[in-house]
Gaussian input, Z-matrix of N, CA and C with variables (Angstrom, degrees):
# hf/3-21g

backbone

0 1
 N
 C     1     B1
 C     2     B2     1     A1
 N     3     B3     2     A2     1     D1
 C     4     B4     3     A3     2     D2
 C     5     B5     4     A4     3     D3
 N     6     B6     5     A5     4     D4
 C     7     B7     6     A6     5     D5
 C     8     B8     7     A7     6     D6
 N     9     B9     8     A8     7     D7
 C    10    B10     9     A9     8     D8
 C    11    B11    10    A10     9     D9
 N    12    B12    11    A11    10    D10
 C    13    B13    12    A12    11    D11
 C    14    B14    13    A13    12    D12
 N    15    B15    14    A14    13    D13
 C    16    B16    15    A15    14    D14
 C    17    B17    16    A16    15    D15
 N    18    B18    17    A17    16    D16
 C    19    B19    18    A18    17    D17
 C    20    B20    19    A19    18    D18
 N    21    B21    20    A20    19    D19
 C    22    B22    21    A21    20    D20
 C    23    B23    22    A22    21    D21
 N    24    B24    23    A23    22    D22
 C    25    B25    24    A24    23    D23
 C    26    B26    25    A25    24    D24
 N    27    B27    26    A26    25    D25
 C    28    B28    27    A27    26    D26
 C    29    B29    28    A28    27    D27
 N    30    B30    29    A29    28    D28
 C    31    B31    30    A30    29    D29
 C    32    B32    31    A31    30    D30
 N    33    B33    32    A32    31    D31
 C    34    B34    33    A33    32    D32
 C    35    B35    34    A34    33    D33
 N    36    B36    35    A35    34    D34
 C    37    B37    36    A36    35    D35
 C    38    B38    37    A37    36    D36
 N    39    B39    38    A38    37    D37
 C    40    B40    39    A39    38    D38
 C    41    B41    40    A40    39    D39
 N    42    B42    41    A41    40    D40
 C    43    B43    42    A42    41    D41
 C    44    B44    43    A43    42    D42
 N    45    B45    44    A44    43    D43
 C    46    B46    45    A45    44    D44
 C    47    B47    46    A46    45    D45
 N    48    B48    47    A47    46    D46
 C    49    B49    48    A48    47    D47
 C    50    B50    49    A49    48    D48
 N    51    B51    50    A50    49    D49
 C    52    B52    51    A51    50    D50
 C    53    B53    52    A52    51    D51
 N    54    B54    53    A53    52    D52
 C    55    B55    54    A54    53    D53
 C    56    B56    55    A55    54    D54
 N    57    B57    56    A56    55    D55
 C    58    B58    57    A57    56    D56
 C    59    B59    58    A58    57    D57
 N    60    B60    59    A59    58    D58
 C    61    B61    60    A60    59    D59
 C    62    B62    61    A61    60    D60
 N    63    B63    62    A62    61    D61
 C    64    B64    63    A63    62    D62
 C    65    B65    64    A64    63    D63
 N    66    B66    65    A65    64    D64
 C    67    B67    66    A66    65    D65
 C    68    B68    67    A67    66    D66
 N    69    B69    68    A68    67    D67
 C    70    B70    69    A69    68    D68
 C    71    B71    70    A70    69    D69
 N    72    B72    71    A71    70    D70
 C    73    B73    72    A72    71    D71
 C    74    B74    73    A73    72    D72
 N    75    B75    74    A74    73    D73
 C    76    B76    75    A75    74    D74
 C    77    B77    76    A76    75    D75
 N    78    B78    77    A77    76    D76
 C    79    B79    78    A78    77    D77
 C    80    B80    79    A79    78    D78
 N    81    B81    80    A80    79    D79
 C    82    B82    81    A81    80    D80
 C    83    B83    82    A82    81    D81
 N    84    B84    83    A83    82    D82
 C    85    B85    84    A84    83    D83
 C    86    B86    85    A85    84    D84
 N    87    B87    86    A86    85    D85
 C    88    B88    87    A87    86    D86
 C    89    B89    88    A88    87    D87
 N    90    B90    89    A89    88    D88
 C    91    B91    90    A90    89    D89
 C    92    B92    91    A91    90    D90
 N    93    B93    92    A92    91    D91
 C    94    B94    93    A93    92    D92
 C    95    B95    94    A94    93    D93
 N    96    B96    95    A95    94    D94
 C    97    B97    96    A96    95    D95
 C    98    B98    97    A97    96    D96
 N    99    B99    98    A98    97    D97
 C   100   B100    99    A99    98    D98
 C   101   B101   100   A100    99    D99
 N   102   B102   101   A101   100   D100
 C   103   B103   102   A102   101   D101
 C   104   B104   103   A103   102   D102
 N   105   B105   104   A104   103   D103
 C   106   B106   105   A105   104   D104
 C   107   B107   106   A106   105   D105
 N   108   B108   107   A107   106   D106
 C   109   B109   108   A108   107   D107
 C   110   B110   109   A109   108   D108
 N   111   B111   110   A110   109   D109
 C   112   B112   111   A111   110   D110
 C   113   B113   112   A112   111   D111
 N   114   B114   113   A113   112   D112
 C   115   B115   114   A114   113   D113
 C   116   B116   115   A115   114   D114
 N   117   B117   116   A116   115   D115
 C   118   B118   117   A117   116   D116
 C   119   B119   118   A118   117   D117
 N   120   B120   119   A119   118   D118
 C   121   B121   120   A120   119   D119
 C   122   B122   121   A121   120   D120
 N   123   B123   122   A122   121   D121
 C   124   B124   123   A123   122   D122
 C   125   B125   124   A124   123   D123
 N   126   B126   125   A125   124   D124
 C   127   B127   126   A126   125   D125
 C   128   B128   127   A127   126   D126
 N   129   B129   128   A128   127   D127
 C   130   B130   129   A129   128   D128
 C   131   B131   130   A130   129   D129
 N   132   B132   131   A131   130   D130
 C   133   B133   132   A132   131   D131
 C   134   B134   133   A133   132   D132
 N   135   B135   134   A134   133   D133
 C   136   B136   135   A135   134   D134
 C   137   B137   136   A136   135   D135
 N   138   B138   137   A137   136   D136
 C   139   B139   138   A138   137   D137
 C   140   B140   139   A139   138   D138
 N   141   B141   140   A140   139   D139
 C   142   B142   141   A141   140   D140
 C   143   B143   142   A142   141   D141
 N   144   B144   143   A143   142   D142
 C   145   B145   144   A144   143   D143
 C   146   B146   145   A145   144   D144
 N   147   B147   146   A146   145   D145
 C   148   B148   147   A147   146   D146
 C   149   B149   148   A148   147   D147
 N   150   B150   149   A149   148   D148
 C   151   B151   150   A150   149   D149
 C   152   B152   151   A151   150   D150
 N   153   B153   152   A152   151   D151
 C   154   B154   153   A153   152   D152
 C   155   B155   154   A154   153   D153

   B1=1.4476
   B2=1.5384
   B3=1.3139
   B4=1.4550
   B5=1.4987
   B6=1.3576
   B7=1.4520
   B8=1.5458
   B9=1.2975
   B10=1.4566
   B11=1.5175
   B12=1.3167
   B13=1.4739
   B14=1.5541
   B15=1.2988
   B16=1.4772
   B17=1.5046
   B18=1.3081
   B19=1.4645
   B20=1.5524
   B21=1.2912
   B22=1.4600
   B23=1.5387
   B24=1.2966
   B25=1.4865
   B26=1.5332
   B27=1.3233
   B28=1.4651
   B29=1.5661
   B30=1.3377
   B31=1.4580
   B32=1.5217
   B33=1.3228
   B34=1.5111
   B35=1.5255
   B36=1.2892
   B37=1.4598
   B38=1.5175
   B39=1.2968
   B40=1.4837
   B41=1.5310
   B42=1.3081
   B43=1.4658
   B44=1.5261
   B45=1.3557
   B46=1.4877
   B47=1.5416
   B48=1.3471
   B49=1.4543
   B50=1.5184
   B51=1.3431
   B52=1.4677
   B53=1.5061
   B54=1.3048
   B55=1.4520
   B56=1.5204
   B57=1.3181
   B58=1.4516
   B59=1.5539
   B60=1.3186
   B61=1.4876
   B62=1.5429
   B63=1.3375
   B64=1.4371
   B65=1.5178
   B66=1.3201
   B67=1.4902
   B68=1.5077
   B69=1.3193
   B70=1.4500
   B71=1.5298
   B72=1.3457
   B73=1.4638
   B74=1.4845
   B75=1.3147
   B76=1.4614
   B77=1.5598
   B78=1.3244
   B79=1.4707
   B80=1.5548
   B81=1.3511
   B82=1.4700
   B83=1.5463
   B84=1.2993
   B85=1.4683
   B86=1.4922
   B87=1.3313
   B88=1.4589
   B89=1.5246
   B90=1.3603
   B91=1.4222
   B92=1.5351
   B93=1.3179
   B94=1.4852
   B95=1.5262
   B96=1.2887
   B97=1.4669
   B98=1.5314
   B99=1.3525
   B100=1.4410
   B101=1.5430
   B102=1.3017
   B103=1.4726
   B104=1.5178
   B105=1.3247
   B106=1.4294
   B107=1.5266
   B108=1.3231
   B109=1.4766
   B110=1.5430
   B111=1.3247
   B112=1.4458
   B113=1.4963
   B114=1.3414
   B115=1.4783
   B116=1.5252
   B117=1.2955
   B118=1.4514
   B119=1.5254
   B120=1.3322
   B121=1.4374
   B122=1.5391
   B123=1.3321
   B124=1.4444
   B125=1.5379
   B126=1.3121
   B127=1.4566
   B128=1.5359
   B129=1.3419
   B130=1.4707
   B131=1.5419
   B132=1.3545
   B133=1.4494
   B134=1.5372
   B135=1.3096
   B136=1.4721
   B137=1.5049
   B138=1.2997
   B139=1.4535
   B140=1.5061
   B141=1.3456
   B142=1.4555
   B143=1.5314
   B144=1.3196
   B145=1.4555
   B146=1.5315
   B147=1.3170
   B148=1.4771
   B149=1.5171
   B150=1.3118
   B151=1.4598
   B152=1.5498
   B153=1.3019
   B154=1.4387
   B155=1.4348
   A1=110.68
   A2=115.64
   A3=120.24
   A4=111.61
   A5=116.73
   A6=120.39
   A7=111.77
   A8=117.28
   A9=120.94
   A10=110.57
   A11=117.19
   A12=122.68
   A13=109.05
   A14=116.00
   A15=120.35
   A16=111.13
   A17=117.42
   A18=121.95
   A19=111.43
   A20=116.71
   A21=120.70
   A22=110.50
   A23=116.46
   A24=118.82
   A25=112.42
   A26=115.83
   A27=118.51
   A28=110.71
   A29=115.92
   A30=119.15
   A31=109.72
   A32=117.14
   A33=119.56
   A34=109.00
   A35=118.14
   A36=122.10
   A37=110.04
   A38=117.58
   A39=121.03
   A40=110.80
   A41=118.19
   A42=120.29
   A43=111.50
   A44=115.35
   A45=119.25
   A46=110.84
   A47=115.97
   A48=119.03
   A49=110.76
   A50=117.46
   A51=120.85
   A52=109.64
   A53=119.09
   A54=121.88
   A55=110.44
   A56=116.87
   A57=121.87
   A58=108.67
   A59=116.42
   A60=119.33
   A61=109.51
   A62=117.29
   A63=119.17
   A64=110.94
   A65=116.81
   A66=120.24
   A67=111.26
   A68=118.26
   A69=121.53
   A70=112.92
   A71=115.88
   A72=119.76
   A73=117.48
   A74=118.64
   A75=120.75
   A76=109.94
   A77=116.11
   A78=119.47
   A79=113.51
   A80=119.23
   A81=117.64
   A82=112.69
   A83=115.53
   A84=118.63
   A85=113.13
   A86=115.93
   A87=120.60
   A88=111.36
   A89=116.74
   A90=120.55
   A91=111.37
   A92=115.24
   A93=118.95
   A94=110.02
   A95=117.21
   A96=120.78
   A97=110.25
   A98=117.31
   A99=120.94
   A100=110.79
   A101=117.50
   A102=120.58
   A103=111.03
   A104=117.17
   A105=120.46
   A106=109.64
   A107=117.97
   A108=121.21
   A109=110.09
   A110=117.60
   A111=120.77
   A112=111.63
   A113=116.44
   A114=119.61
   A115=110.16
   A116=117.13
   A117=122.00
   A118=111.93
   A119=117.57
   A120=122.59
   A121=111.45
   A122=116.09
   A123=120.01
   A124=115.40
   A125=117.10
   A126=117.73
   A127=113.31
   A128=120.03
   A129=116.78
   A130=112.66
   A131=117.17
   A132=117.91
   A133=110.50
   A134=117.46
   A135=121.70
   A136=110.66
   A137=117.33
   A138=120.53
   A139=111.50
   A140=117.50
   A141=122.23
   A142=109.76
   A143=118.13
   A144=121.53
   A145=110.41
   A146=115.75
   A147=119.95
   A148=111.34
   A149=118.88
   A150=121.36
   A151=111.13
   A152=117.71
   A153=119.48
   A154=112.87
   D1=-33.56
   D2=179.09
   D3=-63.61
   D4=-36.32
   D5=179.20
   D6=-65.11
   D7=-32.61
   D8=177.10
   D9=-66.57
   D10=-41.12
   D11=179.77
   D12=-65.05
   D13=-46.93
   D14=179.01
   D15=-63.27
   D16=-41.78
   D17=177.10
   D18=-62.63
   D19=-41.62
   D20=178.55
   D21=-62.94
   D22=-41.34
   D23=176.14
   D24=-62.36
   D25=-43.08
   D26=179.58
   D27=-68.44
   D28=-35.33
   D29=178.81
   D30=-68.12
   D31=-37.82
   D32=179.65
   D33=-62.01
   D34=-40.76
   D35=177.66
   D36=-65.44
   D37=-41.75
   D38=178.08
   D39=-64.49
   D40=-40.07
   D41=178.42
   D42=-62.80
   D43=-42.17
   D44=177.14
   D45=-62.29
   D46=-40.06
   D47=178.32
   D48=-65.74
   D49=-38.10
   D50=179.48
   D51=-64.61
   D52=-39.56
   D53=177.85
   D54=-63.02
   D55=-38.93
   D56=178.80
   D57=-65.92
   D58=-39.75
   D59=178.53
   D60=-62.05
   D61=-43.32
   D62=-179.43
   D63=-62.12
   D64=-42.97
   D65=179.93
   D66=-62.63
   D67=-26.72
   D68=-179.45
   D69=-99.80
   D70=15.50
   D71=172.45
   D72=83.70
   D73=12.79
   D74=-178.36
   D75=-106.46
   D76=71.05
   D77=-175.33
   D78=-67.49
   D79=-39.33
   D80=176.82
   D81=-62.80
   D82=-39.32
   D83=176.55
   D84=-63.48
   D85=-37.57
   D86=178.71
   D87=-67.64
   D88=-38.18
   D89=178.48
   D90=-62.10
   D91=-45.45
   D92=179.07
   D93=-64.47
   D94=-38.39
   D95=179.34
   D96=-64.86
   D97=-42.89
   D98=175.42
   D99=-58.94
   D100=-42.20
   D101=179.94
   D102=-64.10
   D103=-41.67
   D104=-179.89
   D105=-67.02
   D106=-40.31
   D107=179.44
   D108=-64.89
   D109=-40.49
   D110=177.54
   D111=-61.64
   D112=-42.79
   D113=177.59
   D114=-66.70
   D115=-35.48
   D116=178.67
   D117=-60.10
   D118=-34.54
   D119=177.06
   D120=-83.32
   D121=-44.86
   D122=-172.65
   D123=-68.90
   D124=-38.25
   D125=-175.12
   D126=-68.05
   D127=-44.19
   D128=177.16
   D129=-66.23
   D130=-33.45
   D131=177.58
   D132=-67.33
   D133=-41.46
   D134=174.61
   D135=-57.84
   D136=-46.36
   D137=-179.18
   D138=-63.48
   D139=-40.60
   D140=178.87
   D141=-63.29
   D142=-44.34
   D143=-178.51
   D144=-68.80
   D145=-42.62
   D146=-178.27
   D147=-67.20
   D148=-29.79
   D149=-176.81
   D150=-74.66
   D151=-18.15
   D152=-178.42
   D153=-92.53

């Protein structure tokens, strides 16, 4: 459960960075950052669900 909380904090930081990238005209970089942040959240949740 702790890993999910840590991952959510890292993903929140990545989402803020992606928004900054969009504001500065780097849409492809923001898209990749959004995908990495989504994986950062999804993989620990999947592992937590699969382990039970």
